[in-house]
VOGUDREN-263755 format. One record per residue (C-alpha): x, y, z; residue in three letters. Coordinates in pm, whole numbers, plus 50000, padded with zeros to 5 digits. Each point is the difference from the previous one (the first is absolute). Layout:
N
XYZala ...
# end
This chain:
509
680578819185237met 497515027150094thr 501235026050222arg 497685016650290asn 499865034549899leu 499155024850290pro 496415010949999ile 499435039049964arg 497985013850262pro 496665013249900arg 499875035849896ser 497265024550079ala 500235010149626phe 499574965249843asp 496295003349915asp 499585035649886leu 503745010649922gly 501725028250155leu 497965028049834ser 496714982650074gly 500724991950370ala 501065035850059leu 496815014649826asp 497904976650216glu 501895008450320leu 499925038549942ile 496334997749928ala 499554980750324gln 502005027650183thr 498105027949847gln 496664982950098ala 501084996150369leu 501225036750012tyr 496685013849866leu 497754977950220ala 500275022350303asp 501685030050165gly 502324978550243ile 503625014149959pro 502664976549883trp 503384995450166val 502664983249775val 502964983850189gly 503265009149810tyr 503264986050099ser 501945009249670gly 500384962249909gly 498594980849700lys 496584989350155asp 498925032850145ser 501405019049679thr 497874975649792ala 496815008150208val 500485036350000leu 500404999749620gln 496834980749951leu 498175026650238val 501795028449814trp 498884987049657gln 496544994050116ala 499565036150120leu 501645015049705ala 497444981649764ala 497095015850193leu 498455032449912glu 501135028750215pro 496725005150164asp 500104963650102gln 503195002250201arg 498125013550320thr 501624975550247lys 503305004950162gln 502624974149959val 502805001650265his 503334983649940val 501644990450320ile 503694989950042ser 501454991350349thr 503725011850041asp 501224980850305thr 503175023750001leu 502144969649986val 499104988749633glu 502614989649756asn 501375033349917pro 499834993449623val 496364989750016val 499045027650234ala 501475026349748ala 498164982649719trp 496725000650181val 500235036150118thr 500875012149656his 497254980249845ser 497415016650251leu 501235033449903asp 499744991649623thr 496664983750067met 498455031450177gly 501135022449702ala 498664976849729ala 496714995550176ala 499405038450011thr 501105004749662ala 497584972349871gln 497135011250205gly 499784968150199leu 498874999150367pro 502974979950120ile 501895013450312ala 503234982650088pro 500954998250377his 503294991050160arg 499364984450350leu 502624996850271thr 499804986750347pro 499545023350301ala 503405010450141val 499394979050322ala 499424968649790asp 502965001749767thr 502604973849978phe 503005017250145trp 497885017250274val 498944965850119asn 503274981249956leu 502575026350090ala 497855021850231gly 497774974750202arg 502394971449937gly 497774975449819tyr 502134971049851pro 500114995949652ala 496764984649872pro 499584962450001arg 497294977249886pro 498674995150360lys 500435038250063phe 499145017249683arg 499355035950150trp 500895017949673cys 497064990149779thr 497225014450207glu 501755032750072arg 501725007549674leu 497504986849738lys 496624990850147ile 499275031150199lys 500965026049744pro 497674985649735ser 497284990350241asn 499845034350148thr 499645014849642phe 497304974849913ile 498165004250332thr 499795036949960asn 498604996149646met 497394976850141val 499175024850281lys 499595027849719ser 498004979549754his 498434969950186gly 501884974249781glu 503014996349792ala 501194975249715ile 503534987450005leu 501544993449662val 502854975850064leu 502554980249782gly 499654968650189thr 499944967949790arg 499224962450068lys 503214990349828ala 502145017550250glu 499734969350236ser 497744972550098ser 499225017450335gly 499085030949804arg 497834982149752ser 498224981550296his 499325031850190arg 498665018449692met 497704970849902lys 498685001150357glu 499185036449982leu 498344995349652glu 497554977150150ser 498845028450228arg 499575025649727arg 496835020450031val 500555018849666arg 501614986949681asp 503905002850000met 500155015750338leu 501254979650301ser 499645009150379pro 503045011650190asn 499954983450351asp 502405025850159ser 498285032749871leu 496235003450058pro 498025015049686asn 502874992749763cys 499574978949693leu 502854987149799val 500294999949630tyr 502914978149845ser 499955004749620pro 502984979449940val 499224971350236glu 500044972649737asn 503055012649820trp 503214982650004ser 503595015250057asn 500544997949616asp 496595016449935asp 501035029050196val 503265005249820trp 498264995149661thr 497485027250077tyr 502615023950135leu 502454995849701met 497235003749734gln 497925028650170ser 501795034450042pro 499965014350345asn 497335027649992pro 501595021450247trp 503175002949823gly 502324975350176tyr 501674973649793thr 499184963250088asn 503214987549840lys 502025018150280asp 497724982550239leu 500894966349846leu 503775010749996thr 499655005150372met 498564966250068tyr 502554983349775gln 502875017150204gly 498494988250321ala 499014965749871ser 496735005850162ala 496664983149917asp 497845020650224gly 499435031150202glu 498835013250335cys 496155001649971pro 497945025150173leu 499564985950350val 496735005050162val 499794968850234asp 502174974350146ser 499004973049734thr 501855020149721thr 503344980949914pro 503075019250142ser 502715014349793cys 503324984649987gly 501754972349799asp 500155009549639ser 497445026850061arg 500625038250019phe 499775008950380gly 501665017750275cys 503575000349998trp 500154993150368thr 497924969949977cys 501064970650221thr 496934978249947leu 501804981749707val 503244983550011glu 501745022349748lys 498955031949795asp 500264984149646lys 498615029749810ser 502505025250146met 502984974949965ser 498964993749637ala 499955037649936met 503445004650129ile 501434970449818gln 498365007349678asn 500745037249977asp 503115018150112glu 498095030950030glu 498054984850291lys 503114991850199glu 499195030050222trp 497294978250166met 502754978950155leu 499925017850322pro 496174993350032leu 500524963549932leu 502854997650269glu 497805018750260leu 497064976349922arg 502134970150045asn 501295014650327glu 496365001950120leu 499354964849894asp 501884981450275val 498834965750089ala 500815004450390asp 499975035950092asp 500084996350377arg 503275019150010his 498275030049873leu 496794998850222arg 499255004850360asp 499474968050209phe 496785018050139arg 496835006349812arg 498835037949952met 498224998950346asn 503094987550172gly 498804964750052ser 501984968749927val 498144972449834gln 501414964849928leu 499504978849711phe 501644964950018his 502155013550291gly 501285029549802arg 498845036650031pro 497965012649733ile 501975030549850pro 498555033550023gly 500475032249794pro 503375010149859tyr 502235014950255thr 501095034950004gln 503244994449847asp 498304978049703ser 497485028049938arg 502665028549982glu 502184975249766asn 496944994849770trp 499485037349958val 503735005049939arg 500234973649732arg 496765013349830leu 501485035149993leu 503444987249888glu 498324980449699ala 497905031449910gln 503225021250003thr 501974975949805trp 497234995349724ile 499555037949974arg 503825006749945glu 500764968649785asn 496874992849822gly 498595013949670pro 498445035149987glu 496654984150030ser 500504990450349val 501895028950112ser 497195011150214gly 499074963450124leu 498265000550323glu 500024967050194leu 498615016250311val 498065032650021thr 500645027550233leu 496604993450157ala 500924964350073glu 503295011250157leu 498145025050235glu 497594974650095glu 502884973850077ile 501685027150203arg 496905008150189arg 499434962350082ile 503644996450115trp 499885032050217val 496565000750135val 498674964749986asp 503154980450083lys 501595026850233his 503285000749781glu 500525035850090phe 503554998049857glu 498345010749665asp 502584982149776asn 498045002049683leu 501265034149890pro 503724989550050gly 499264967249807ile 498595020249717tyr 502875023649992ser 502724972050011ala 498264979649718ala 499215028749762thr 502535026350088gly 497195025550018glu 498265016750302glu 496874983550113tyr 497155020349860pro 497364992050253gly 498325021550251arg 501695006750353pro 499024975850275leu 500935018550295asp 496584999650160glu 500104962350011his 503654997550154leu 499625005050369pro 503404986050049leu 502765010749804gly 503144982449868pro 502105007250308asp 497424981250219thr 500284970849751val 503964998950035glu 499875000550376ile 497354973150010leu 502094979049770gln 503135004850213glu 498124990150317val 498304967949868val 502934989849774gly 499224969749785asp 496624992150170asp 497685005449718arg 496834991450193leu 500915022750288his 500745029149754phe 496574994949808glu 498144998150342leu 501385030850155val 499915019949670arg 496284992949965glu 499225006850355leu 501815034349975leu 498285007149680asp 496654993050151ile 500485020950309glu 501315028749789gln 497055000849767arg 497604998150277his 501665027350217arg 498465029049817ser 496494985949973gln 497475014350248ala 498144966250017arg 502484970549974arg 497444975349877ala 501654968349881gly 503235005150201leu 499814970150207phe 498714977249713asp 503095012349789ser 502334992950274leu 498474966250072gly 500454990249624lys 503635011450011ala 500764979850309leu 498424968949839arg 502055003049706arg 503235005150183gly 499404978350310phe 502504974849905tyr 503764999550093glu 501044987149664asn 498734976549719glu 500774968850206gly 498095013250300asp 497005006149758ala 500194963649854leu 500224986050345asp 496935018050117arg 498074990049670ala 500994963250056his 498835001850366thr 496605016049888arg 499644972449730lys 500514972250253asn 497645014750229ala 497405001149732met 500684965749876asp 499204987950373arg 496675018450005thr 498594995549642pro 496535004750105glu 500805036850114ser 499465027049736asp 500305028350253glu 503125023250000val 501245008350347ser 500935034150124asp 503524985250026leu 499934991449634asp 498885035649914leu 502615015950222ala 502694978549816asp 498915011149659gly 498144968749912tyr 497705000649710val 498264968649873arg 501234990149662pro 497705000049708ile 499564968949770glu 502335012249731thr 502805015350209gly 501655015649718val 499355035349983glu 502635025950115gly 
# end
């Protein structure tokens, strides 16, 4: 009886062998490098694919004569500030080592660690503004944390030089969708080996390992020493420890596959059912058990029904219905304060109980805490200014931020009096607090421009007696609209009652 043996997938090294295929690819890379003066930008995540690509570029440059290395090669790595800490430390150290090695070897390679703007970070948006944890239909994180930092760098490069060539580790074997997309771009090539990039004008993409299989990548990495002094065997060990078969690529557009599943990604990621890589790291290595608080916090964020954590109103104060139920809005003040508390408690526990290598681990930066505090006090009128107290209780240390007195027109005594007056009526408390805060802020201004607009917005948000009253009004409005479907106009009464026509998706915070 003949057994059907599994068919070995075709290797990119079948025809010429590993050595011959590498010689051909390095020669191709050198030819592209010498063809023009357009700067190169290499995407580097620290994972296997981007490491393989950077090694190829490094080897190609090292084999050129010194006077031929006239074009700068920028290596960019985007740190979302919520990366898996083990991977983040690996990449950061790799970039430092890379910069020193490039200088010592006389290579025009400059590493850059990119981070999102403070206003775009994960915790500023989630715990500051109250955005709910990301979901497939409300993936607010990718654009802010990954696409914007890399695109800003590349766009500035294009502005300075007119064009830029992106060198990426994308491979057709990653997925059928990726293969289809890459083949589509191939058909639109205007230069050999360089594909267009739809989201970045004047950028061409070079993917030297586009036809490599997963095994090809590891074969190359295990048989070719890392040229900047890192060890690829440690990289393999990290992958084995996480049972991972991929990594987070450099993300420059929304078509790039998101991280998650067995990929190394953000430890806060709720776009997947389970963080398999972090769970595997903890399970496979006792020295990684210090990451347990991160896994627990991530699982707390990933709640199927989080209505109890969120306001029944949208950010603008409107109440919108979906199948008869209100679309939940941003996290409530209590929820946002709890996320900051849990985050700081996890950071404190890891620093005290983890290994020496994480004694200075920073899960949230002081700049982020300061922006969260500003949003709470200034934008949301929560002039109780609770963040310093939360910080001190969670860390046992005094809050290191700047005084915020100029933004606190009403002191804690006023808050206590107000709370005594309104009792458990949260909506009444929030309305009066916001009205008092607005009035106090405008009092010292020579021109009180925007005062009435701000007061009107506050009244629309706090117009309702309670949640039941808000739902009754929302149902009344919906019934009225159902009776007059031909009318697309919004009446003055609608506006006065805080009505805002829902958008199609109806999912953002």
